[in-house]
C-alpha positions in Angstrom: -5.9 32.8 -38.0 -4.9 31.3 -34.6 -3.6 33.7 -31.9 -0.5 32.9 -30.0 -2.3 31.5 -26.9 -4.5 29.3 -29.2 -1.5 28.1 -31.1 0.3 27.2 -27.9 -2.7 25.4 -26.6 -3.1 23.4 -29.8 0.6 22.5 -29.7 0.3 21.4 -26.1 -2.6 19.1 -27.0 -0.6 17.7 -30.0 2.3 16.9 -27.6 0.0 15.3 -25.1 -1.9 13.2 -27.8 0.5 10.2 -27.8 0.5 10.0 -24.0 -3.3 10.3 -23.9 -3.6 7.6 -26.5 -1.4 5.2 -24.5 -3.4 6.0 -21.3 -6.6 5.1 -23.2 -5.2 1.8 -24.5 -3.5 0.7 -21.3 -6.1 2.0 -18.8 -9.5 3.2 -20.2 -10.1 0.3 -22.6 -9.2 -2.6 -20.1 -11.3 -0.9 -17.5 -14.3 -0.5 -19.8 -13.9 -4.2 -20.9 -13.8 -5.3 -17.3 -16.9 -3.2 -16.5 -18.8 -4.9 -19.4 -17.7 -8.4 -18.2 -19.0 -7.6 -14.7 -22.5 -7.5 -16.1 -22.2 -10.9 -17.8 -21.8 -14.5 -16.8 -18.6 -14.8 -18.9 -16.2 -17.6 -18.0 -12.5 -17.5 -18.4 -12.7 -20.6 -20.6 -15.7 -20.4 -22.8 -17.4 -22.8 -25.3 -17.3 -20.2 -28.1 -20.7 -18.7 -27.4 -21.2 -15.1 -26.3 -21.6 -14.5 -22.6 -25.1 -13.8 -21.4 -26.1 -10.4 -19.9 -27.0 -10.8 -16.2 -27.3 -7.2 -15.2 -26.4 -6.4 -11.6 -26.6 -10.0 -10.4 -22.8 -10.3 -10.1 -22.7 -7.1 -7.9 -25.6 -8.2 -5.8 -23.9 -11.6 -5.3 -20.6 -9.9 -4.4 -22.2 -7.5 -1.8 -24.1 -10.4 -0.2 -21.2 -12.9 -0.3 -20.0 -13.5 3.3 -16.6 -14.7 2.0 -16.1 -11.4 0.1 -17.1 -9.4 3.2 -14.7 -11.4 5.3 -11.9 -10.8 2.8 -12.8 -7.1 2.8 -12.6 -6.8 6.6 -9.4 -8.8 6.5 -7.9 -6.4 4.0 -9.0 -3.4 6.1 -7.3 -4.9 9.1 -4.2 -5.6 7.2 -4.2 -2.1 5.7 -4.9 -0.1 8.9 -2.5 -2.0 11.2 0.3 -2.1 8.6 0.1 1.6 7.8 -0.1 2.6 11.5 3.1 0.7 12.3 4.9 1.8 9.2 4.0 5.4 10.1 5.3 5.1 13.7 8.4 3.2 12.8 9.1 5.4 9.8 8.9 8.6 11.8 11.0 7.2 14.7 13.7 6.0 12.3 13.7 9.3 10.4 14.2 11.2 13.7 17.1 9.0 14.5 18.7 9.4 11.1 18.3 13.1 11.3 20.7 13.2 14.3 24.4 13.7 13.9 26.4 10.6 14.8 29.2 8.5 13.3 28.1 6.1 10.6 24.9 7.9 9.9 25.4 7.7 6.1 26.0 4.0 6.1 22.9 3.5 8.3 20.8 5.5 5.9 21.8 3.1 3.1 21.0 0.1 5.2 17.5 1.5 6.0 16.7 1.9 2.3 17.7 -1.8 1.6 14.3 -3.4 2.6 12.4 -1.0 0.4 14.8 -1.6 -2.5 14.3 -5.4 -2.4 11.7 -6.8 -4.9 8.6 -7.8 -3.1 9.0 -11.4 -4.3 12.5 -11.6 -2.7 11.3 -10.0 0.5 8.4 -12.4 0.7 10.6 -15.5 0.1 13.1 -14.3 2.7 10.4 -13.9 5.4 8.8 -17.2 4.4 12.1 -18.9 5.2 12.5 -16.9 8.4 9.0 -18.0 9.6 9.7 -21.7 8.6 8.5 -23.9 11.5 11.6 -26.2 11.3 14.6 -24.0 10.6 13.4 -20.5 10.5 15.3 -17.7 12.3 12.2 -16.3 14.1 11.6 -19.5 16.0 15.3 -19.8 16.9 15.5 -16.3 18.1 12.3 -16.4 20.2 13.3 -19.8 21.7 16.8 -18.5 22.7 15.1 -15.5 24.3 12.8 -17.8 26.3 9.7 -16.3 24.7 8.4 -19.6 23.3 8.9 -23.2 24.5 8.4 -25.0 21.2 8.8 -24.0 17.5 5.6 -22.6 16.0 4.2 -22.8 12.5 3.6 -19.0 12.2 2.4 -19.2 8.6 0.4 -22.4 9.2 -1.6 -21.1 12.1 -4.8 -19.1 11.1 -4.4 -17.0 14.3 -0.9 -15.8 13.4 -0.5 -16.0 9.6 -2.0 -12.6 8.8 0.2 -10.9 11.5 3.3 -12.7 10.1 2.6 -11.4 6.6 2.0 -7.9 8.0 5.3 -8.1 9.8 7.1 -8.8 6.5 5.1 -6.0 4.7 5.9 -3.5 7.5 9.6 -4.4 7.3 9.7 -3.7 3.6 7.7 -0.5 3.4 8.5 1.6 6.4 11.7 2.9 4.7 9.5 4.8 2.2 7.9 6.8 5.0 11.3 7.2 6.6 12.8 8.8 3.4 9.9 11.2 2.9 9.9 12.3 6.6 13.7 12.6 6.7 13.6 14.8 3.6 11.1 17.1 5.4 13.2 17.1 8.5 16.2 18.4 6.5 14.2 21.5 5.6 13.8 22.6 9.3 16.3 25.3 10.2 18.4 24.3 13.2 18.0 27.9 14.6 14.3 27.1 15.5 15.4 24.2 17.7 18.2 26.3 19.3 15.7 29.1 20.1 13.2 26.7 21.5 15.9 25.2 23.8 16.9 28.6 25.0 13.3 29.3 25.9 13.2 26.1 28.0 11.0 24.0 25.6 11.2 20.3 26.3 12.0 17.7 23.7 8.4 16.7 23.4 7.3 20.3 23.1 9.9 21.0 20.4 8.6 17.9 18.5 5.0 19.0 18.8 5.5 22.7 17.9 8.3 22.5 15.4 8.9 19.0 14.0 5.4 17.7 13.7 4.0 20.7 11.7 7.0 20.5 9.3 6.5 16.8 8.6 2.7 16.7 8.7 2.0 17.2 5.0 4.6 14.8 3.6 3.7 12.2 6.2 0.0 12.5 5.4 0.8 12.0 1.7 3.0 9.0 2.4 0.4 7.4 4.6 -2.3 7.8 1.9 0.0 6.3 -0.7 0.8 3.4 1.6 -2.9 2.9 2.4 -3.7 2.6 -1.3 -0.8 0.2 -1.8 -1.6 -1.9 1.2 -5.2 -2.2 0.3 -4.1 -3.8 -3.0 -1.8 -6.3 -1.4 -1.4 -9.5 -3.4 2.2 -10.5 -4.2 3.5 -10.9 -0.7 0.5 -13.0 0.3 0.7 -15.1 -2.8 4.3 -16.0 -2.1 4.1 -16.4 1.7 0.7 -18.1 2.2 -1.3 -18.4 -1.0 -4.3 -17.0 1.0 -4.2 -19.7 3.6 -4.4 -21.3 6.0 -8.2 -21.6 6.0 -8.4 -18.3 4.0 -7.0 -16.4 7.0 -4.8 -14.3 4.7 -7.2 -14.1 1.8 -7.4 -10.4 1.0 -9.7 -8.7 -1.6 -7.0 -8.8 -4.3 -6.4 -12.5 -3.7 -10.2 -13.1 -3.7 -10.4 -11.5 -7.2 -7.5 -13.6 -8.4 -9.1 -16.8 -7.2 -12.6 -16.0 -8.6 -11.2 -15.1 -12.0 -8.3 -17.5 -12.5 -8.9 -20.4 -10.1 -12.6 -20.7 -10.4 -12.6 -19.4 -14.0 -15.6 -17.1 -13.4 -14.5 -14.0 -15.3 -17.9 -12.2 -14.9 -18.1 -12.3 -11.2 -14.4 -11.8 -10.9 -14.8 -8.6 -12.9 -17.5 -7.5 -10.6 -15.3 -8.0 -7.5 -12.5 -6.1 -9.3 -14.8 -3.2 -10.1 -15.8 -2.9 -6.4 -12.2 -3.0 -5.4 -11.4 -0.3 -8.0 -14.2 1.9 -6.6 -12.7 1.6 -3.1 -9.2 2.5 -4.5 -10.7 5.4 -6.4 -12.2 6.7 -3.1 -8.7 6.5 -1.5 -7.2 8.3 -4.5 -9.9 11.0 -4.1 -8.8 11.5 -0.5 -5.2 11.7 -1.7 -6.1 14.4 -4.3 -8.0 16.4 -1.8 -5.1 16.4 0.6 -2.7 17.5 -2.2 -5.1 20.3 -3.1 -5.3 21.5 0.5 -1.5 21.3 0.8 -1.1 23.4 -2.3 -3.6 26.0 -1.1 -1.9 26.2 2.3 1.5 26.6 0.5 0.1 29.4 -1.7 -1.4 31.1 1.3 2.0 31.2 3.0 
């Protein structure tokens, strides 16, 4: 006869069974299928014959492919620069919105708007803004005297990736702002008042009071944004399609072209597995940070 703890444990597994089954069907099985394809020479459009087993050839080719390494470094550049600027802008805007001034509620709503927009809408809007003929970016810079002639920002390999990053930063910094602002709301105002009475400067108050309070949620937000930025695809697909001259071709776009443009499902799966391993490493970092945050909270 089952004891009460055993009965509760069995009931818990029965309640979790439908979710675990869905996770297996939607995640584990497609991942296992992709892993199997990565060891074959399968094509997206076959002749009816079974794909041949090629072992690790696809992975060796991927790791020695200069185009893939270039896409990887391009993705890392996009990820690092985007996340750094999103973090800086997000914290500064959160500090501003934490102040008391007229119209603060309306401004908070406006700040959320870029993040609420679908990525396709955001990318289309910025593609029009960067248009070389009638885009608002050229018009603004020309009126300010910063450029003499209109530029094709998305058509120039030296500026295309930075233009896409600008659009990505504009869309995603509100997420960091919201998380940091929520952390700022938990800081008692008495701490700042006491620091002011003790003669602490604004910078010292930020370093000793504000920064420790927002450090944990800010770190989690940056890790989440890092994982998301590394997987970037949709905004690049809409704005540049990986061009010009592959200057905005990231790892995700590389996997897409290999699988669906060149119809090489086997090598495309190998590229996808390598990308999955990198994302898994980032998730591991995220989980370690959460565990440390939980332990520090329990210690307090």
